[in-house]
C-alpha positions as CSV (number, residue, x, y, z in Angstrom):
1,M,-3.0,-4.0,52.6
2,L,-4.5,-1.8,50.0
3,R,-3.4,1.8,50.2
4,R,-4.9,3.6,47.3
5,L,-7.3,3.3,44.5
6,V,-6.2,4.9,41.2
7,A,-7.0,4.5,37.5
8,L,-4.6,3.3,34.9
9,A,-5.6,2.5,31.3
10,G,-9.2,2.8,32.1
11,V,-9.2,0.1,34.8
12,A,-9.2,0.2,38.5
13,V,-5.6,-0.2,39.8
14,L,-4.8,-0.8,43.4
15,A,-1.5,0.4,44.8
16,V,-0.3,-2.4,47.1
17,G,1.5,-1.5,50.3
18,G,4.7,-3.2,51.3
19,V,6.0,-3.6,47.7
20,P,6.5,-0.1,46.3
21,A,8.8,0.3,43.3
22,S,12.0,2.0,44.2
23,A,14.4,4.2,42.2
24,A,16.4,1.0,41.5
25,T,13.5,-1.0,40.2
26,E,13.8,-2.1,36.6
27,L,10.7,-3.0,34.7
28,H,11.0,-5.2,31.7
29,L,8.9,-6.4,28.7
30,L,8.5,-10.1,28.1
31,K,11.2,-11.6,25.9
32,P,10.0,-12.1,22.3
33,T,9.2,-15.7,21.5
34,G,10.5,-15.6,17.9
35,V,14.0,-16.4,16.7
36,L,14.7,-13.1,14.9
37,P,16.5,-10.2,16.5
38,V,14.4,-7.0,16.7
39,G,15.4,-3.6,15.5
40,M,13.5,-0.3,16.2
41,T,13.5,3.0,14.5
42,T,11.4,6.1,15.4
43,L,9.8,7.9,12.5
44,H,8.5,11.5,12.4
45,L,5.9,11.8,9.6
46,V,4.3,15.0,8.4
47,D,1.1,14.9,6.3
48,S,1.1,18.3,4.6
49,S,-2.1,17.4,2.7
50,R,-4.3,17.8,5.8
51,P,-4.5,20.0,8.9
52,D,-4.2,18.4,12.3
53,T,-7.4,16.7,13.6
54,W,-7.4,18.6,16.9
55,V,-5.1,21.6,16.4
56,P,-5.8,22.6,12.7
57,T,-3.4,25.5,12.7
58,G,-0.7,23.2,11.3
59,P,-0.3,20.0,9.3
60,R,-0.9,16.6,10.9
61,E,2.3,15.3,12.4
62,L,2.8,11.7,13.7
63,M,5.4,9.8,15.6
64,V,5.7,6.1,14.7
65,S,7.7,3.3,16.4
66,L,8.8,0.9,13.7
67,R,10.0,-2.6,14.7
68,Y,11.3,-5.2,12.3
69,P,13.7,-8.2,12.0
70,T,17.4,-7.3,11.9
71,F,20.8,-8.9,11.6
72,V,21.9,-7.2,14.8
73,P,21.3,-9.5,17.9
74,H,22.7,-6.9,20.3
75,G,23.0,-3.2,20.7
76,Q,21.7,-0.2,22.6
77,R,18.2,-1.0,23.7
78,A,15.4,1.2,22.5
79,Q,14.0,3.6,25.1
80,Y,10.4,2.7,26.3
81,L,9.4,6.3,27.3
82,T,11.2,9.5,28.1
83,P,11.3,10.5,31.8
84,L,8.8,13.2,31.0
85,E,6.4,10.9,29.1
86,S,6.6,8.5,32.1
87,E,5.8,11.2,34.5
88,L,2.8,12.5,32.5
89,L,1.4,9.0,32.1
90,L,1.7,8.2,35.8
91,K,0.2,11.6,36.8
92,E,-2.7,11.1,34.4
93,A,-3.4,7.9,36.2
94,E,-3.0,9.7,39.6
95,I,-0.3,7.3,40.6
96,T,2.0,9.1,43.0
97,T,3.4,6.1,44.9
98,L,6.0,5.3,42.1
99,P,9.0,7.2,40.9
100,F,7.8,9.4,38.1
101,D,10.6,8.3,35.7
102,L,10.0,4.6,36.4
103,L,8.5,3.7,33.0
104,S,11.4,5.4,31.2
105,R,13.7,2.7,32.7
106,T,11.7,-0.2,31.3
107,R,13.9,-2.7,29.5
108,T,12.9,-3.4,26.0
109,H,14.3,-6.1,23.6
110,S,14.7,-3.9,20.5
111,A,18.1,-2.7,19.2
112,A,17.8,1.0,18.5
113,G,18.7,2.0,15.0
114,A,19.6,-1.5,13.9
115,P,19.3,-2.0,10.1
116,P,16.4,-4.0,8.8
117,M,16.7,-7.3,6.9
118,G,14.4,-9.1,4.5
119,R,10.9,-8.2,3.3
120,W,8.0,-8.9,5.6
121,P,4.2,-8.4,6.1
122,L,3.2,-5.2,7.8
123,V,1.1,-4.9,11.0
124,V,-0.1,-1.5,12.1
125,L,-0.9,-1.1,15.8
126,S,-3.0,1.7,17.3
127,P,-3.1,2.4,21.1
128,G,-6.1,3.4,23.2
129,F,-7.3,6.9,23.8
130,T,-4.8,8.9,26.0
131,K,-2.3,6.1,25.9
132,P,1.2,6.5,24.2
133,R,2.2,4.1,21.5
134,A,4.8,2.6,23.9
135,T,2.1,0.6,25.7
136,L,1.9,-1.8,22.7
137,S,5.7,-2.3,22.6
138,G,5.6,-5.9,23.9
139,L,3.2,-7.0,21.2
140,A,5.2,-5.2,18.6
141,E,8.5,-6.8,19.6
142,D,7.0,-10.3,19.6
143,L,5.5,-9.9,16.2
144,A,8.7,-8.5,14.8
145,S,10.7,-11.5,16.2
146,H,8.4,-13.8,14.1
147,G,9.0,-11.9,10.8
148,Y,6.7,-8.9,10.7
149,V,7.3,-5.2,10.3
150,V,5.2,-3.5,13.0
151,A,4.3,0.2,13.0
152,V,2.9,1.5,16.3
153,V,1.2,4.9,15.6
154,E,1.0,7.7,18.1
155,H,-2.1,9.7,17.4
156,T,-1.0,13.2,18.2
157,Y,-3.0,15.2,20.7
158,E,-4.8,12.0,21.8
159,S,-1.9,10.8,23.9
160,V,-0.9,12.1,27.4
161,A,2.5,12.9,25.9
162,T,4.1,12.8,22.4
163,T,7.7,13.9,22.1
164,F,8.9,15.2,18.7
165,P,12.5,15.3,17.4
166,D,12.8,19.1,18.0
167,G,11.9,18.7,21.7
168,R,8.3,19.6,21.5
169,V,6.0,17.6,23.8
170,T,2.3,17.7,22.9
171,Q,-0.3,16.5,25.3
172,C,-3.9,15.4,25.0
173,V,-5.9,18.3,23.6
174,A,-8.7,15.9,22.7
175,C,-9.1,15.0,26.4
176,E,-10.1,18.6,27.1
177,I,-13.1,18.5,24.9
178,V,-16.4,18.2,26.8
179,R,-18.4,15.2,25.6
180,P,-22.0,15.3,26.8
181,P,-23.9,12.1,25.9
182,E,-25.9,13.9,23.1
183,T,-22.7,14.8,21.2
184,A,-20.4,12.0,22.2
185,H,-21.0,10.2,18.9
186,E,-19.7,13.2,17.0
187,F,-16.5,13.3,19.1
188,W,-15.8,9.6,18.5
189,K,-16.6,9.9,14.8
190,K,-14.1,12.7,14.5
191,L,-11.5,10.6,16.4
192,H,-12.0,7.5,14.2
193,D,-12.1,9.5,10.9
194,G,-8.8,11.1,12.0
195,R,-7.2,7.9,13.0
196,A,-8.2,6.1,9.8
197,A,-6.5,9.0,7.9
198,D,-3.5,8.6,10.1
199,V,-3.2,4.9,9.4
200,S,-3.6,5.3,5.6
201,F,-0.9,8.0,5.7
202,V,1.4,5.9,7.7
203,I,1.0,3.0,5.2
204,D,1.6,5.4,2.3
205,S,4.8,6.7,4.0
206,L,6.1,3.2,4.8
207,L,5.5,1.8,1.4
208,A,7.3,4.8,-0.1
209,D,10.3,4.9,2.2
210,W,10.5,1.3,3.5
211,G,9.2,-0.6,0.5
212,R,12.3,-2.9,0.4
213,S,11.4,-4.2,3.8
214,I,7.6,-4.4,3.5
215,D,5.3,-6.5,1.4
216,G,2.5,-4.1,0.6
217,S,0.1,-6.9,-0.4
218,R,0.1,-8.3,3.2
219,I,-1.0,-5.6,5.7
220,A,-3.1,-6.1,8.9
221,M,-4.1,-3.7,11.6
222,A,-4.7,-4.3,15.3
223,G,-5.4,-2.0,18.2
224,H,-6.4,-1.7,21.8
225,S,-9.5,0.1,23.2
226,A,-10.2,3.1,20.9
227,G,-7.4,1.8,18.7
228,G,-9.1,-1.6,18.4
229,A,-12.5,0.0,17.6
230,N,-10.7,2.0,14.9
231,G,-9.7,-1.3,13.1
232,I,-13.0,-1.5,11.2
233,H,-13.0,2.2,10.4
234,S,-9.5,2.0,8.9
235,M,-10.3,-1.2,7.0
236,L,-13.3,0.5,5.4
237,A,-11.2,3.5,4.5
238,D,-8.3,1.6,3.1
239,P,-8.6,-1.7,1.1
240,R,-4.9,-2.4,1.5
241,I,-5.6,-3.6,5.1
242,K,-6.4,-7.2,4.6
243,A,-7.3,-8.2,8.1
244,G,-8.1,-6.5,11.5
245,I,-8.3,-7.0,15.2
246,N,-10.2,-5.2,17.9
247,I,-8.6,-5.8,21.3
248,D,-11.1,-4.9,24.1
249,G,-12.5,-1.8,22.4
250,M,-16.1,-0.7,22.4
251,Q,-17.0,-0.8,18.7
252,D,-18.1,2.8,18.0
253,G,-19.9,2.7,14.7
254,P,-20.1,2.9,11.8
255,A,-23.7,2.0,11.4
256,Q,-23.2,0.3,8.1
257,I,-20.3,-2.1,7.6
258,D,-19.6,-3.7,4.2
259,L,-16.6,-5.8,5.1
260,S,-15.7,-9.3,4.0
261,R,-12.1,-9.3,5.1
262,P,-11.1,-11.3,8.2
263,F,-11.7,-9.8,11.6
264,L,-11.0,-10.8,15.2
265,F,-12.6,-9.5,18.4
266,L,-10.5,-10.3,21.5
267,G,-11.6,-8.9,24.9
268,R,-12.5,-9.4,28.6
269,S,-15.1,-12.0,29.4
270,S,-16.5,-9.7,32.1
271,Q,-17.3,-7.0,29.5
272,Y,-17.5,-8.7,26.1
273,T,-19.3,-11.9,26.7
274,P,-22.4,-11.7,24.4
275,G,-25.3,-10.1,26.4
276,A,-23.1,-9.0,29.2
277,S,-23.1,-5.2,28.6
278,E,-23.8,-2.3,26.3
279,Q,-20.2,-2.7,25.1
280,A,-20.7,-6.3,24.1
281,G,-23.8,-5.1,22.2
282,T,-21.6,-3.0,20.0
283,W,-19.6,-6.1,19.0
284,E,-22.8,-7.9,18.2
285,A,-24.0,-5.1,16.0
286,A,-20.7,-5.2,14.0
287,W,-20.5,-9.0,14.0
288,T,-23.8,-9.4,12.2
289,Q,-22.5,-7.2,9.4
290,L,-19.1,-8.9,9.0
291,A,-19.4,-11.1,5.9
292,G,-15.9,-12.8,6.0
293,W,-13.9,-14.9,8.4
294,K,-14.5,-13.8,12.0
295,R,-13.9,-14.8,15.6
296,W,-15.2,-13.5,18.9
297,L,-12.8,-14.5,21.8
298,V,-13.0,-13.5,25.4
299,V,-10.4,-14.0,28.1
300,D,-11.6,-14.9,31.6
301,G,-10.0,-12.9,34.4
302,A,-8.4,-10.2,32.2
303,E,-8.8,-6.5,32.7
304,H,-8.8,-3.7,30.1
305,G,-5.2,-2.6,30.5
306,S,-3.7,-6.1,30.9
307,F,-4.0,-6.7,27.1
308,T,-1.2,-4.1,26.8
309,D,2.1,-3.5,28.6
310,V,0.2,-1.6,31.3
311,G,-0.9,-4.8,33.1
312,L,2.5,-6.4,32.9
313,L,4.5,-3.4,34.1
314,G,1.9,-2.6,36.7
315,D,2.4,-6.0,38.3
316,Q,6.1,-5.6,38.3
317,A,5.8,-2.1,39.9
318,G,3.7,-3.5,42.8
319,L,0.3,-2.5,41.4
320,D,-2.7,-4.8,41.4
321,G,-5.0,-4.4,38.4
322,G,-7.9,-6.0,40.2
323,G,-8.2,-8.9,37.7
324,E,-7.9,-12.6,38.4
325,L,-5.4,-13.0,35.6
326,S,-1.9,-11.6,35.8
327,G,-0.7,-9.0,33.4
328,E,2.0,-11.4,32.2
329,R,-0.5,-14.2,31.4
330,T,-2.8,-11.9,29.6
331,S,0.2,-10.6,27.6
332,V,1.2,-14.2,26.7
333,I,-2.4,-14.9,25.5
334,T,-2.7,-11.6,23.5
335,R,0.6,-12.1,21.7
336,R,-0.2,-15.7,20.9
337,Y,-3.7,-15.1,19.4
338,V,-2.7,-12.0,17.6
339,R,0.2,-13.8,16.0
340,A,-2.0,-16.8,15.1
341,F,-4.4,-14.4,13.4
342,V,-1.8,-12.6,11.2
343,D,0.0,-15.9,10.4
344,E,-3.2,-17.3,9.0
345,H,-4.5,-14.2,7.2
346,L,-1.2,-12.6,6.0
347,R,0.9,-15.8,5.5
348,G,-1.8,-18.3,4.7
349,I,-0.7,-20.7,7.5
350,P,-3.8,-22.4,9.0
351,Q,-4.0,-22.0,12.7
352,V,-5.7,-24.7,14.7
353,L,-5.6,-22.3,17.7
354,L,-8.3,-20.1,16.0
355,N,-10.7,-23.0,15.4
356,S,-11.7,-24.1,18.9
357,P,-10.7,-23.8,22.6
358,S,-7.2,-24.8,23.5
359,S,-6.1,-26.7,26.6
360,R,-2.9,-24.5,26.6
361,Y,-5.1,-21.4,27.0
362,P,-8.1,-22.5,29.0
363,E,-8.9,-18.8,29.9
364,V,-9.9,-18.2,26.2
365,A,-13.5,-18.9,25.2
366,F,-15.0,-18.8,21.7
367,C,-18.3,-16.9,21.5
368,S,-21.1,-16.1,19.1
369,P,-24.2,-13.9,19.6
370,G,-27.1,-16.0,20.8
371,G,-24.9,-19.0,21.1
372,G,-23.0,-18.2,24.2
373,C,-19.3,-19.0,24.8
374,A,-17.4,-22.3,25.0
């Protein structure tokens, strides 16, 4: 029996009676599919060259979760969220049926502080608006296990909670800004301009401090929701980003796109099938201006949050995201298609998976404006 309707990651989430998560419940990310052990380091980066996007009284500060291949197969697992971050995320979603520290007990597959090994391509990940970087941990771990360095960026004051090394916890100042329809474009432009600057600064910092581990000639970017929409903005601002992915994000501008680098759209069939909605129209507007390799894929039965850890962990906690496809299955699909994309465009390994529908993933359809999906 359904007990309550709440909102998590921008989707309707139903709290299901009879299977509540208890204080002993342990949530867990899917095991990475690659053979390489995964290490994780948290970076605190300060860009003294520019004021903060939302609180300009100080410099822009960012927290970044960096995952990478390591020699260390075992060790202390990296923490998913702090108890306070978990509490603030659940409260933002108005979920009161779960222990507030539940997400802080999520089991990851990254060895905290393990030393990196080798030199690998870099993938930068950007989360959705209000969501912490932790919600892209499963994707980051999987990519790292296949030989990528993965930087997940927390965009300060755009997340419900960001914890800094000195104990400060910043919350979502940008969320407090009133956005009437007539000025909404200005808000999103400010957000995307700020995020593009964040991404370039993170790349600068990583190449300076982690250059032995990163091949700076092979960089891609992917993101979810607002983070996905920011992919094109960041690629236009930084030519070092060789390929990009928008995962279920409404493509807010820019009006003119001069981009010949590879780009992938991956989203819900209910929202992003060509002609299905205003949101799908934003993909079509961008699609017509992309001059390079491109794909438009939709996943039948998926929901917005299920492309991230939100759907997977919500299922484990006894929440029903309302979609026909489970969070675990959507996570499997997301990880596989994102990895195929970066393998092809950063490593030059042709991927049959990206050429036509696959019997292994029948939920995924290939679309084109005016041509429908197959």
